[in-house]
VOZA-743854 format. One line per field, with one value per residue (C-alpha): chain; x negated, y negated, z negated; residue in three letters. Coordinates in steps of 0.1 Angstrom, whole numbers, plus 2048, in hexadecimal, padded with zeros to 3 digits. Each point is the difference from the previous one (the first is absolute). Layout:
cadena	[A, ...]
c1	[X, ...]
c2	[Y, ...]
c3	[Z, ...]
residuo	[ALA, ...]
# end
This chain:
cadena	[A, A, A, A, A, A, A, A, A, A, A, A, A, A, A, A, A, A, A, A, A, A, A, A, A, A, A, A, A, A, A, A, A, A, A, A, A, A, A, A, A, A, A, A, A, A, A, A, A, A, A, A, A, A, A, A, A, A, A, A, A, A, A, A, A, A, A, A, A, A, A, A, A, A, A, A, A, A, A, A, A, A, A, A, A, A, A, A, A, A, A, A, A, A, A, A, A, A, A, A, A, A, A, A, A, A, A, A, A, A, A, A, A, A, A, A, A, A, A, A, A, A, A, A, A, A, A, A, A, A, A, A, A, A, A, A, A, A, A, A, A, A, A, A, A, A, A, A, A, A, A, A, A, A, A, A, A, A, A, A, A, A, A, A, A, A, A, A, A, A, A, A, A, A, A, A, A, A, A, A, A, A, A, A, A, A, A, A, A, A, A, A, A, A, A, A, A, A, A, A, A, A, A, A, A, A, A, A, A, A, A, A, A, A, A, A, A, A, A, A, A, A, A, A, A, A, A, A, A, A, A, A, A, A, A, A, A, A, A, A, A, A, A, A, A, A, A, A, A, A, A, A, A, A, A, A, A, A, A, A, A, A, A, A, A, A, A, A, A, A, A, A, A, A, A, A, A, A, A, A, A, A, A, A, A, A, A, A, A, A, A, A, A, A, A, A, A, A, A, A, A, A, A, A, A, A, A, A, A, A, A, A, A, A, A, A, A, A, A, A, A, A, A, A, A, A, A, A, A, A, A, A, A, A, A, A, A, A, A, A, A, A, A, A, A, A, A, A, A, A, A, A, A, A, A, A, A, A, A, A, A, A, A, A, A, A, A, A, A, A, A, A, A, A, A, A, A, A]
c1	[9C7, 7E0, 806, 826, 7F4, 7E5, 819, 815, 7EB, 7F2, 824, 80B, 7D7, 809, 826, 7F0, 7ED, 81B, 817, 7E3, 7F9, 825, 7FA, 812, 821, 7FA, 7FB, 821, 813, 7F2, 80B, 826, 7FC, 7F4, 818, 81E, 7F3, 7FC, 820, 815, 7E6, 806, 824, 7FA, 7E8, 816, 822, 7F0, 7EE, 81F, 80F, 7EA, 7FB, 823, 80C, 7E1, 812, 821, 7F9, 80C, 819, 823, 80D, 826, 805, 82B, 80B, 822, 817, 819, 80F, 7E1, 7E8, 7E4, 812, 7F3, 80E, 810, 7E0, 820, 7F6, 7E5, 80A, 818, 7E3, 7E7, 81F, 7F5, 7ED, 7D9, 801, 7E1, 803, 81A, 7EC, 816, 7EF, 801, 7F2, 808, 7F5, 7F4, 7FD, 7E4, 80C, 7D7, 7E7, 81F, 7FC, 817, 7F0, 814, 802, 801, 805, 7E2, 80E, 7D9, 803, 822, 806, 7E0, 81A, 7E5, 7EB, 7FD, 7EB, 7FB, 7F2, 7E4, 81B, 80E, 7DC, 7F7, 81F, 7FF, 7DC, 808, 7ED, 7FC, 804, 814, 823, 819, 828, 81E, 81F, 81F, 827, 801, 7E8, 7EC, 7D8, 7F8, 7D5, 7F0, 7DF, 7EA, 7F6, 7F1, 7FE, 7FE, 7EC, 7EE, 80F, 824, 803, 818, 81B, 7FA, 7F0, 820, 807, 808, 806, 810, 80E, 827, 80A, 7EF, 810, 823, 7FC, 7EE, 81F, 819, 7FF, 81B, 7F8, 813, 7F3, 7E4, 7F3, 7FC, 7F9, 7DE, 80C, 7EA, 801, 7F3, 801, 7F5, 813, 827, 7F6, 81D, 816, 800, 803, 81A, 811, 7FC, 80F, 81F, 7FE, 7FA, 81D, 7EA, 7E1, 7E2, 7DD, 7E2, 7ED, 7D5, 7FC, 81A, 7EC, 7E3, 80F, 80C, 7DA, 7FA, 81B, 7F5, 7D9, 804, 819, 7EC, 7E5, 819, 801, 7DE, 7FC, 822, 7E5, 7E3, 813, 7F2, 7DC, 803, 817, 7E2, 7E5, 816, 805, 7DC, 7FC, 81B, 7EB, 7DF, 80F, 80E, 7DE, 7DA, 7F0, 7EA, 7E1, 809, 80E, 7DB, 7F0, 816, 7F9, 7D5, 802, 815, 7E6, 7E2, 80F, 814, 81F, 824, 803, 7E0, 813, 81D, 7E9, 7EC, 824, 80C, 7E0, 808, 820, 7F9, 7E5, 81A, 81D, 7EE, 7EA, 81D, 814, 7E5, 7FC, 81F, 80C, 7E2, 80A, 826, 7ED, 7EB, 828, 811, 7EB, 7E5, 812, 827, 812, 7FD, 811, 81C, 807, 81C, 816, 7FD, 7F9, 829, 7F8, 80E, 7E4, 7F2, 7EE, 7EC, 7D6, 7F5, 7E2, 813, 7EC, 7F5, 818, 801, 81B, 7EC, 824, 804, 7DB, 7F8, 824, 7F1, 7DF, 812, 81A, 7E3, 7DE, 810, 812, 7E7, 7E9, 817, 7FD, 7DD, 804, 816, 7FB, 7D6, 811, 814, 7DC, 7ED, 814, 802, 7DC, 7E1, 800, 820, 804, 7D7, 816, 81B]
c2	[638, 7F1, 7E5, 7FA, 7FA, 7EB, 7EA, 800, 7F5, 7E7, 7F0, 805, 7EC, 7E0, 801, 7FD, 7E3, 7ED, 807, 7F0, 7DE, 7FB, 807, 7E1, 810, 822, 7FF, 7EB, 81D, 81D, 7EE, 7F8, 824, 817, 7EB, 80B, 822, 7FE, 7FB, 812, 81C, 7F8, 804, 821, 80E, 7F3, 80A, 823, 803, 7F9, 817, 81E, 7F3, 802, 825, 80D, 7F4, 80B, 820, 80D, 7EF, 80E, 815, 7EC, 7E4, 7FE, 7E0, 7F8, 7E1, 7E6, 7EC, 801, 7F7, 817, 80E, 81D, 81F, 818, 81A, 81D, 801, 80E, 824, 7FE, 7F3, 81D, 81D, 7FA, 81B, 7F1, 7EC, 807, 7E0, 7E1, 7E3, 7E4, 7DF, 7E4, 7DC, 7DB, 7DF, 7E7, 7D4, 7F7, 7DC, 7F4, 80C, 7FF, 825, 81D, 821, 824, 812, 826, 819, 818, 826, 804, 7E5, 813, 7F4, 7E8, 7E2, 7DD, 808, 7F7, 80E, 7DE, 7F7, 7EA, 7E2, 807, 7F8, 7E8, 7E8, 80A, 7FE, 820, 824, 81B, 803, 7DF, 7F6, 7EE, 7F1, 803, 7F5, 81D, 800, 7F0, 7E8, 805, 80B, 822, 809, 814, 80C, 805, 825, 805, 7E8, 813, 806, 7E7, 81D, 7FA, 7DC, 802, 80C, 7FA, 7DF, 7F2, 822, 804, 824, 802, 817, 80D, 7ED, 7E4, 7FD, 803, 7E5, 7E5, 80A, 80A, 823, 810, 822, 81A, 7EE, 7FD, 7EA, 818, 824, 811, 81D, 818, 819, 826, 7FF, 7DA, 80B, 801, 7DE, 7F6, 817, 7FA, 7E0, 802, 817, 7EB, 7DF, 816, 810, 7DB, 7E8, 7DC, 811, 7F7, 817, 7EC, 81F, 7FA, 804, 7DF, 7EB, 807, 7F3, 7DE, 7FB, 7FF, 7EA, 7EB, 7FF, 7FB, 7E8, 7EC, 802, 7F8, 7DE, 7F8, 808, 7E2, 7EC, 802, 7F9, 7E1, 806, 823, 7EA, 7E8, 817, 80D, 7DE, 7FB, 825, 7F6, 7DB, 816, 815, 7E1, 7F7, 7FE, 7E1, 7E8, 80E, 823, 7FF, 7EF, 822, 815, 7EF, 7FC, 826, 806, 7EE, 80E, 826, 80B, 814, 7F3, 829, 7F5, 7E0, 80F, 81A, 7DF, 7F3, 81E, 801, 7DE, 809, 825, 7ED, 7EA, 813, 818, 7EE, 7F1, 820, 813, 7DF, 7FC, 821, 802, 7E2, 80B, 824, 7E8, 7ED, 815, 822, 7EB, 7E3, 80F, 7E5, 7DD, 7F6, 816, 812, 7E8, 809, 822, 80C, 7F6, 7F4, 7DD, 7FE, 825, 7FC, 828, 7F9, 81E, 80D, 811, 820, 7F8, 80A, 7FC, 808, 80B, 7FB, 7D8, 7F5, 812, 7EA, 7E2, 802, 806, 7DC, 7EC, 80E, 80C, 7DD, 7ED, 811, 7FE, 7DE, 7FC, 814, 7EF, 7E1, 80A, 814, 7E0, 7EF, 81A, 805, 7E0, 7F7, 7F8, 7DC, 7F9, 80A, 7EE, 7DF, 805]
c3	[5D3, 7F7, 81B, 7F8, 7D4, 80F, 812, 7E7, 7E0, 81D, 804, 7DB, 7F7, 816, 7F4, 7DF, 80E, 810, 7DF, 7E8, 81C, 7F3, 7DD, 7EF, 813, 7FC, 7DA, 7FD, 812, 7EC, 7E5, 808, 810, 7E6, 7E5, 814, 803, 7D9, 7F3, 81B, 7F2, 7E4, 7FD, 811, 7E4, 7E3, 809, 807, 7E3, 7EC, 813, 7FA, 7D6, 803, 80B, 7EB, 7E2, 806, 807, 7DA, 804, 800, 81E, 7F9, 7EA, 7FD, 7F4, 7F1, 815, 7F3, 81B, 817, 7E4, 7EE, 7DF, 7E0, 803, 7EF, 7EF, 802, 821, 7FD, 7FB, 81D, 819, 7F0, 806, 829, 812, 807, 7E1, 7E6, 7EE, 7F5, 7E7, 7F5, 807, 7ED, 811, 7FC, 806, 7E9, 807, 7E9, 7FC, 7ED, 822, 816, 810, 802, 7F1, 80B, 7DD, 804, 7E9, 7F7, 7F7, 7F8, 7E2, 7F8, 7DA, 800, 7FC, 7FC, 81C, 822, 81C, 817, 825, 808, 80A, 7E1, 7EC, 810, 801, 7DE, 7F7, 7EE, 802, 7ED, 7DD, 7FC, 7FD, 817, 7F6, 815, 7F6, 803, 806, 7DD, 80A, 7E3, 7FE, 80F, 7F7, 811, 803, 820, 7F8, 826, 823, 81F, 815, 824, 814, 7F8, 802, 820, 7F5, 7D0, 805, 7EF, 7EA, 7DE, 7F5, 7DE, 7E7, 80D, 7D7, 80A, 822, 7F1, 7E9, 81C, 818, 7EB, 815, 7FB, 7EF, 81C, 81E, 819, 817, 819, 804, 80E, 818, 808, 816, 80A, 823, 814, 81C, 7ED, 7EE, 81D, 7F6, 7DC, 7FE, 819, 7E3, 7E6, 815, 804, 7DA, 7EC, 812, 808, 7F7, 81C, 801, 80C, 80D, 801, 823, 800, 7DF, 817, 824, 7EE, 7F3, 81C, 813, 7E2, 80E, 81D, 801, 7ED, 811, 821, 7E9, 7F8, 828, 809, 7EA, 810, 820, 809, 7FB, 817, 81E, 7FE, 803, 822, 810, 7F9, 814, 81C, 804, 802, 81A, 80E, 813, 7F9, 7F4, 81E, 7ED, 807, 81F, 80D, 7EC, 816, 81E, 7FE, 7F3, 81C, 81C, 7F4, 805, 7E6, 80C, 7F5, 7EF, 7F0, 7F3, 7F3, 7EE, 7F3, 7EF, 7F6, 7E7, 7FC, 7F2, 7EE, 7ED, 7ED, 805, 7EF, 7E5, 7F6, 7FA, 7EC, 7E9, 7FB, 7F2, 7F1, 7EB, 7FE, 7EF, 7E7, 7FE, 7F3, 7F2, 7F0, 7F3, 801, 81B, 7EC, 81D, 808, 7DD, 7F1, 81F, 802, 7E1, 7F4, 7DB, 7F9, 7DE, 7F9, 823, 7F9, 804, 80F, 81F, 816, 810, 824, 815, 82A, 81D, 819, 811, 7F9, 800, 822, 809, 7F2, 817, 821, 7F4, 7F9, 815, 822, 806, 7F8, 817, 818, 7FE, 80B, 81F, 80D, 807, 808, 820, 80B, 7FC, 80F, 81D, 80F, 80E, 7EE, 80F, 7F0, 7E5, 7F7, 805, 7F1]
residuo	[MET, SER, HIS, PHE, ILE, ASN, ARG, GLN, ARG, ASN, VAL, LEU, ASP, PHE, ALA, ILE, SER, SER, LEU, LEU, ARG, ARG, ARG, LEU, LYS, ASN, ILE, SER, LEU, LEU, LEU, LEU, TYR, THR, LEU, ILE, VAL, ALA, LEU, VAL, ALA, SER, LEU, ILE, PHE, PHE, VAL, GLN, SER, LEU, LYS, ARG, GLU, ALA, ALA, LEU, LEU, LEU, LYS, ASP, ALA, PRO, ASP, ILE, VAL, VAL, GLN, GLN, LEU, MET, ALA, GLY, ARG, HIS, ASP, LEU, ILE, LYS, THR, SER, ASN, MET, GLU, ARG, ILE, ALA, ALA, ILE, ARG, GLY, VAL, THR, GLU, VAL, ALA, PRO, ARG, GLN, TRP, GLY, TYR, TYR, PHE, ASP, PRO, VAL, PHE, GLY, ALA, ASN, TYR, THR, VAL, MET, VAL, ASP, THR, ALA, LEU, GLY, TYR, ASP, SER, GLY, ASN, ALA, ILE, ILE, GLY, GLN, GLY, VAL, ALA, ARG, ASN, GLN, ARG, ILE, ALA, ALA, GLY, ASP, ILE, PHE, THR, LEU, ARG, ASN, ALA, GLN, ASN, THR, PRO, LEU, LEU, LEU, ASN, VAL, LYS, GLU, VAL, LEU, PRO, TYR, GLU, SER, GLU, LEU, LEU, ALA, SER, ASP, MET, ILE, LEU, MET, ALA, PRO, ARG, ASP, PHE, THR, LEU, LEU, PHE, GLY, PHE, PRO, GLU, ASP, ALA, ALA, THR, ASP, LEU, ALA, VAL, THR, VAL, ALA, ASN, PRO, ARG, GLU, THR, ILE, THR, ILE, ALA, GLY, LYS, ILE, ALA, GLU, MET, ILE, PRO, ASN, SER, ARG, PRO, ILE, LEU, LYS, SER, GLU, ILE, LEU, ARG, THR, TYR, ASP, SER, ILE, PHE, ASP, TRP, ARG, GLY, GLY, LEU, MET, VAL, THR, ILE, LEU, LEU, ILE, SER, ILE, LEU, SER, PHE, VAL, ILE, PHE, ALA, TRP, ASP, LYS, ALA, ALA, GLY, LEU, SER, ALA, GLU, GLU, LYS, ARG, GLU, THR, GLY, ILE, LEU, LYS, SER, ILE, GLY, TRP, GLU, THR, SER, ASP, ILE, LEU, LEU, LEU, LYS, PHE, TRP, GLU, GLY, SER, ALA, VAL, SER, LEU, SER, ALA, PHE, LEU, LEU, GLY, VAL, ALA, ALA, ALA, TYR, ILE, HIS, VAL, PHE, PHE, PHE, SER, ALA, PRO, LEU, PHE, ALA, PRO, VAL, LEU, LYS, GLY, TRP, SER, VAL, LEU, TYR, PRO, ALA, PHE, ARG, LEU, LYS, PRO, HIS, ILE, ASP, LEU, TYR, GLN, LEU, SER, THR, LEU, PHE, PHE, LEU, THR, VAL, MET, PRO, TYR, THR, ALA, ALA, THR, ILE, LEU, PRO, SER, TRP, LEU, THR, ALA, THR, THR, ASP, ALA, ASP, SER, ALA, MET, ARG, SER]
# end
């Protein structure tokens, strides 16, 4: 066992010294290799962390959201439907939700405006998200203005700014009292944007949703699981879009690796011939090239993953955030909690480390199987 370990260590030492003799070429290769790994790993880390963050934030979402459709589009739903839904066996609570979108022409931003029942009759006050506070340059205690349905100013006092932990879903949110919401949009008193339904047994959710669809014509019950799948699909699609954009860089590296597999340089062939002439076996040369390829690819992989970790979890992925977060103006600014998908990281390892390592062994085997004199003359 000690003989095997010493042999591996000696070959590895020789492989490192061989790489250092061609340091300029190998450093440029290492930088390109690291950059490709870092970009792809950043996408993996960022997408998985966003999906996990969305799942955590949506865990308290309603079991079923009931919407009314008109001509295939989302319409207001009558609050009189609440009693009929509450009568269904298994439904524990039905609550109306009033929300909508407000476009601010001054700052060119869309806000999500929602009734907060905790404010009750506390009219004239609002709770805003971090994105709204940054966009309007306001803080708790300040006053800001919105234009209501009659095009007159609606003055609101900032009672509270939502914490950073809620930025993923509430960056553009304004929470206000029911009366202010009615004044802002001219909202009907007997209507809601949708209904939030709580179910006692999660296994009965699909059955209850089917009963609601039959009970209320042109209604659309949306399950919490469907909302989570939608978020996953959106983040996966946007991550795939970024990979497509990076495809040119990835393709360049693939071409480079293929060129590496096409054959060794004249200097490397001469080195192989010299090693054979002094008594190295073919297996020894293949082991040497294996360690050379492994040293470069493993170093690039570890450096790339470390750079991706810093890029995503310390600097909030500034390269990809505008595309993946999805806000047009009010980009949420938050620091993601580290979450690494080991399966995808392992896939990235095999797609980057293994091909390059194999690309260094194949041409070396072709050269090592020739006689030493021919290898040195080439």
